[in-house]
N, C-alpha and C positions, 0 to 999 in steps of 0.2 A: 504494499499499500504506499503510495507516495505521500510525502508530508503535506499537510494543509498549509496554505499560504494566503495572505492578504484577506480578500473579502470572504473566501471560503472558511478561513480560520476564524475571523471575526464572527461569522454566522454560527459556527460550532460553539464558540464561547457564549454567544447570545443564547443559544438553546440550553446550555449547561448552567447558566448564571444562577438560577433559582436553587440548584442543588450543590453548587460549587463549595460553598462554605461547610456544608455537611461533611463532604469528603476531606476537606482541609482539616477539620476538627479531629479527624481520625489519625492525623500525621503527627506523632510525638515531636515536639520541639519546633514545630512549623513557625508559630508566632514568636517564640523566644529567639529563634535564629534571626528572624527579620529584624527584631529589635537590636540584636547584637550587631548586625551589619549596619543598621542605622547609626548606632553609636561609633562605628568604625569610620564613619565620615569625618569624625573629630570636631564636629561643631557643637557638641553638647556643652551647654554653659556658656556659649558664644555671646558677646555683648550685642545689644541691639536686636533686630528681628531678621534673621538670615532668610534669604529667598531660596526655596528648595523646590526643585522639579522632580516629581515622582513619575517616571516613565513606565507605562504598562501597569497602572495601579490596580487593574482587576476590580474585585469587590471591595477593595479598600484596606486589605491587611497590611500592605506595605505603607499605605498612608498612615495608618494607626501607629505603625512602628516608628515612623518619622515624628508624628506628633508626640509620642511618648518620650522619644530621645531629645526633642527640640520643642518644648512647649510653646515657645514664643515665635516659632518659624512661620513664615508666610509660605504656605504650601499650595503649588499648583499640581494637580494630579490629572494625568492624561491616559486615555486607553482607546483602542481602536474598536472595542466591543460596546455598543450602546447598552446591551443587557447588563454587562458587568458593571458599567458605569452607573447605571441606575441603582444597582444594589449599593454601590459605594456611597452615592449621594444621599441615600436613605438613612445611613448611620447617623448617630449623634456625635457631633464633633465639638471639642472644647473651644476650638477657634474656627472661624469660617475657613473652608477649603474651596479653592476654585477648581471645579471639575470641567474638563475639556474633552470633547469626543473627537479624536483625531489619531491618525497613525503617527508613530514617533518620527517618521521621515518628513511629515508635512505640517509641522507645528507652526511655522510662520503663517501659513494659509488660515490657520485656526486662531490666530491672534496671540500665539505664545511667543514671547520675545524675552531675551536676556537682558542684562546679565543675571545669572543665578549664582548663589554661593556654593551650591551643591546640586548634583544630579544623582538620583537613586534609581536604579534599573533592576528590578527583581523579576527573575523568570522571564525575561524579555528577549534577550539577544538571540537565544537558540530558535525562538519562534519567528524571527525576522527574516524575510527573504533576502535582505542585504544587511547583515549585522554591522558591517563596516560603515554603511551610510548612517546607521543609528548612532554609532560612536562619533562620527564626524558631526552630526547634529548636536549631540551633547557637548562636544568640545566647543562648538561655535556658540553655544548658549551660556557657557561658563565665564564667569569673571577670571581675570588673571589670578592664579593660585586657587581657583575654585576647585572643589573636591568632587570626585566621582566614586561611587560604590556600585559595583555590579554584583548582585546576589544571584547565583545561578547554579543549577544542576549541571556541574561540569566535573566528569569523572577524573580520578587521579591518574588513570592510565594503567593501574594495577588490576589484574584479572579478578582478584577477589572483590573489589569494589564494584566492577561491572556486574559480577555475579549477584551481589546484594540488590543492586538496582533492578536487574531482571527478575529476581525472586519476589521483591516487594510488588512490583507492577504485575507479574504474572499470577502470583498467588493471591493478591488482595485488591489492588487498584482496578485492574481491568475487569475481573468478574463483577465487582460491585458497580462500576461505571456502566458496564453493558446492561445489567439489570435495570439501572435508572434511565437507560436509553441514550447514554452519552458515550458509547464505546468508540465511535470514530475519533472523537476529540482525544480521549485518553490513550488510544493507540498511537495517535499523533504524538502526544506528549512523552510517552515512553520512547518512541523511535527518535524524537527530537534530541534526546539525551545521548543515546548510543551513536548517533551519526554526527554529533556536534564536537566542538573542541574539547580536548582534555583541559584540566585546570591550567596546566603550564601553557598550552596553546592559547587559551583565552587571555592569560596575562600578556603574552607576546602580541596578540591582536590589539589589546588596549595600548601597549607601548608603541606599536606602529601607527596607531591613530594620532600619536603626538603627545600622549600623556607622559608625565614624569613621576618618579617615586612610586612605581608600580609595585604592589605587593599582593601576593596570592595567599589568602589566609584560610585555614580550615574551620570547619564547624563540628560541634561534638555529636554524640549520639549515634543512631544507626546511619546518619548522613555522613559520618566520617568517611572522607575519600569519595564522597558522592556530591555534597554541596560545598561550595566555596564562596568567599567574598573576595573579589578583586577591587582593591582600593588604589586610587591614583589621584594625581593633581595635574591641573592645566598649568603649563609654565607661565611665568610672568611675560608680558608683552615684550619687554626688553630681551629676555632670553630666547624668545621665538625669533626676533629680528637677528640676533647674533648667529643663529644657525642657518639663516637664508643665504 
């Protein structure tokens, strides 16, 4: 089965939106890991009101993690799925969040403009038809020295971690999703991980996009070797000019 892309993938997420949080709740550590990745942006306790862009916010779990890590942040949350975005907008938020329906590669057309102090992209890049274009868009929206955190299912490259991912998906996620009528989406999500970058390759992809201080950080629990945070920083404008 080929991977779902663009409008087809957005439609699959629309269909699954009502049941998505139920499946997420069965994933131990899911929300705690998002909060850890949000803290890894390094803006916790920052002065003022940082502007943060949540790319691929889904039903709002990543947005909630950002709000918990940075209570004073001005958050813009974007997703290509109208159904997922409606679920996110219905949540109770301690501060107003701006929700925008748009693909990550076409934010300017939707009125999303920088500079942002940080960009958070959770479970997004492997689902993008052109992940490099998404990283380029994030780079262009960040202020000099702005922070990036990519929170992603990116396997370590070790066979035992790939086996864990296949066992969790084949033994639990796919049977339940199929019973709920969302089998095509979750088969895509399973395959999107095994065909995407390893964690090290993802770090290199972020570095090639022009980011500096790139680090690939693990997450605990059954997701060890399966889920990682890639954190990086946009160089200062002067540093960019020096390398041209």
